[in-house]
N, C-alpha and C positions, 0 to 999 in steps of 0.2 A: 549376379543375375538371378532373379527370382523366377522359378519355373514351377508349374504345377506338377505334382507327383503323378507318374504314370507307371504302373507295375510292369507294363510291356517293355519299358526301357531296359529293364534288367534281363530280359530275354534277348532283345535285339543288340545289346552290347556284345553278345557272343559272336556277332557278325555271321549269321547263318548262311549268307550267300557264299562266303569263302570256306564255310564248313563243308560244303558239298563235295569238294575234291577229297577231303579226308574220309567222308562217308563212302564215296565211290571206291577208294583204294581198300578200305576195310572190307567192304562187301565183295570186291573182286578177290581179295586175299582169301576170304572164306570160300568163295567159289573154286579157286584154284586148289584149295586144300581138300574140298569134298568131291570135286569133279562133277558136281551137279548143282542145280539151282534150288531155291526154296529156303524160306526163312525158318530158323529154329529159335527156341527160347534163348539159347546162348548167343546167337547172332544179334537178336533184338537187344539183349542186355548189354552186349559189347558195343552196339551202336550208341546206346544211351551213355555208357561209361566213357567211350572215346569222345563223345560230344562234350562231356565235362572236362576232359583233358585238354582238348583243342580250344574249347571256349575260354577256359582259363588262360591259355597261352595268348589268345587274341586280345583278351582284356589287358594282359600285361603289356602287349605290344602297343595298345592304345594309350596306356598310362605313360609309357616311355616317350610317346610321340605327341603328347598333348600340345606342346607349343607349336610344333610343325603343323599339326592338324588345324590349330587355331588360325595360323597364317594362311593356310591353303583352303580354309573354310570347308572342311570335310570331317566326317565322323563326329558329329556335333555332340554326342551324348556326354563325353567327358570334356572336350575342348570348350563347349559352351555352357557347362555346368548343369546339365540335365541330371547327371548322376554325380554325387560328390566322390572325389578320388578315394576317400577313406572307405566308402561303401563298395567301390569297385574292387579294392583290395580284399575286402571281406568276402565278396562274391567269388573272387578268384580262388581264395583259400578254401572256401566251402566246396567249390566244384572239384578241386584237386583232392581234398580229403574224401569226398564222396567216391571219386574214381578209384582211389587207392583201396578203400574199404570194399567196394564191389569187385576189385581185382583179385582179392584173396580166393574167391570162388574158383578161379582158373589156375591156381598154382603159382609157385615161386618164379618159374621162367617167364610166365605171362607178366607177373608183377615187375620183373626186371625190365621187360620191354616197355612197360608203362613208365617206369622211372627214367629210362633212356629217352623216351619221347618228351617227358617233362623237362629233363635236363637240357636236351637240344633246343626245345622251345624257349627256355629261359635264357640260355646262352646266345640264342639268335637275336634277342631284343635287348638284353640287359648289359649296360656298360660295366666295366671297360672292355669286356670281350666283344660283345655285340657282333656276332658273326655276319649279320646282314649287311654290315658296312665293310666287309673284308673281301677282296677279290678272290675268285676261285672257291674259297671256303664257303661263300654265300651260296654258290651253285651246288657244291657237294653236300652242304647241310640240307638243302631242299631235296636233292636226289636221295640222300640217305634217310632223311626224316619221313618223306612221303613214300618213296619208292622201296624202302627196306623195312623200316620200323613200323610204319602204318600198315603195310601189307602183312608183316609178321603178326601184328595184333589180330588182324582178321583171320589169319591162318590158325593161330593158337586158340581161337574161340571154338574150333571144331576138330582140331587134330594136334597131336603132340609135336614138339619141336623136332625138326629134321634139318641137318645141314643142307640137304639137297634143295630145300625150299628157296634158298638164296639164288640158286640158278634160275628159278622160275620168275624171280622178281627183277632180274637183271635188265630185260628190255624196258620195263617200266621205269627203272631208275635212270636209264639213259634218256628215255623220252622226257621225263620230268626235268632233268638237267637242261635239255635242249630248250624246252618251253620256258624255263626260268631265265635262261640267258637272254632270250628275246624280250622278256619283260624288262630286263635291265637296259636293253638297247633303247627302247622308247623313253625311258626315264633318265637318260644320260644327262641332259641339261639340268633338270631339277636336282639330281643327285650331286652334280658338280657344285651347284650353289649351296647345297646342304653339307658339302664336304664328305659325302658318302663314297667310299672307294669300292664301288661294285665291280663285278667282273667286266661289264661293258665299259665303264669309265676307265679302267686301267688298260684293258686290251684294245679298246677302240672298236668301232663299228665293223670294220672289215674282218678282223680276226674273230670277233665274237659271233658274227653271223655265219662265218665259215665253220666255226667249231660247232655251233648249234645244228647246222645242216648235217655235218658228219655224224653227230650224235643221233639224230633222227634216223639217218641211213643205217647206222649200227643197230638201232632199236628194231628197225624193219628186218634186218638180216637175222638177228638173234631170235626175234619172235617167229620168223618163218622157219628157222631151223628147229625151234622148240614146238612148232605147230600151235602157237598160242594166238588164236584169232582175235581174242579180246584186245590184245595189244596191237597185233598186226594190222587190223583194219583201220583204226584211227591213225596209226603211225604212217601207214601207206598213203592214206588220204591227205594227211598233213604235209608229207614230204615235198610236194610241188610248191607249197607256200613258202617253206623254208628255203628251197632252192631259188625261188624267185627273189626273195628278200636278199639273199647273198649275191646273186648275179646282178641284180639291180644296183646294189651298193657298189659292186666292183666296176660296173660300166658307168653309172651316173655319178658316182662319188657322193651319193647321198642316200639316205634311207627312205624307202617308201613306207611311210608311217602306217597307212591303212592296211597294207599287206602284212606288215610286221605285227600289228595288233591282231589281225585275223589269224596269224600263224600261232599265237599263243592262246587265243580264245577258242578256236576250233577244236583243239584236242580236248579241252575240258568239256565242251558241249558233246562231242562224240562219245567220250568215256561215260558221261552222265546218261546218255541215251542207252548205251550198251548195258550199263549197270541196271537201269530201270527195266530193260528187257529181260535181264537175268532174274530180277526180283520185282515183279509187277506191282506189289504193294508200295514199293519205293516211289512209283509214279505218283501215287496219292499223297505221299509225304511232300514231294516236290511241288505239286500243285497247291496244296494247302499252304506251304511255305511262301510260294510266289504271291498268291492272293493276299495272304496275311501281311507280307512286306509292302505290297502296293497300298493296302488300306492304312497300315500303320504310318508309313512315311508321308502319305497324303494328308492324313489327319494331324499328325504330330508336327510336321515341318512344312507342309504345303508343297511338297515336291513329288514328282512321279518317279518312283524308284522301286525295284530295278526296271530298266528298259534294255532293249537289245543293243542300244548304243552305249550302255554303261557297264563297267565291270563290277 
């Protein structure tokens, strides 16, 4: 397929929409470490640095899923040949090398967490290990990757390593695990066809929805005890949605798809809003990103994306 070169392709292959959660957790981690809001030079540099880390991971994920994406007609940049696979690998390596070089500024412990993030991201997508296709492990890797490592990177941008920091990250890790489980519930049929043994495929809808609800409830309790309003507010607001999904499944013997989708999209929206309130300039970044994506996808592919109906 012959396509016209567009330099913006090489930015949007980073999948900026799903970079937002990692940005949120990094900024919240820095906020927890400092105990106050406000951007610093280190936080801005860390934001750029971690964008390189996660952007490279998302490129790898797309490389591994080219055939699946071609069948499902999504993520066109690699599956439809807009970017050659070779150049995708080159960009991925350049991003990771840049991140590692920038990491030296923050010391060896910070660099270790960057390597842990890279390792987990690689193992998540790369066969034969491919953590995203293994039950329970897929959930734990998301909880640890986003809820511990991602937060730790944010923390270490402004404060030295402390074992006590992991206690502060616990409610977020629980919350992230719960949200991820519900994403696997709505994908059960597709994952079965692709022979992906996710948490929901193996445990089933009843057990999965029950576990995710318990995890959110635990996140609420831990956040309340630790007086962490940043986690408590979204977890508390989300809990009724998780309860409804679990009870509906138990009574009706089927999943309410719309409520299940709402249960895992609402937390992301709430955490993004809270993060933007903590860091007002972040609002501008999100607005520019949203407008840029709408213009890019409309001109490049003739589609309206992102929308409130799309993830």
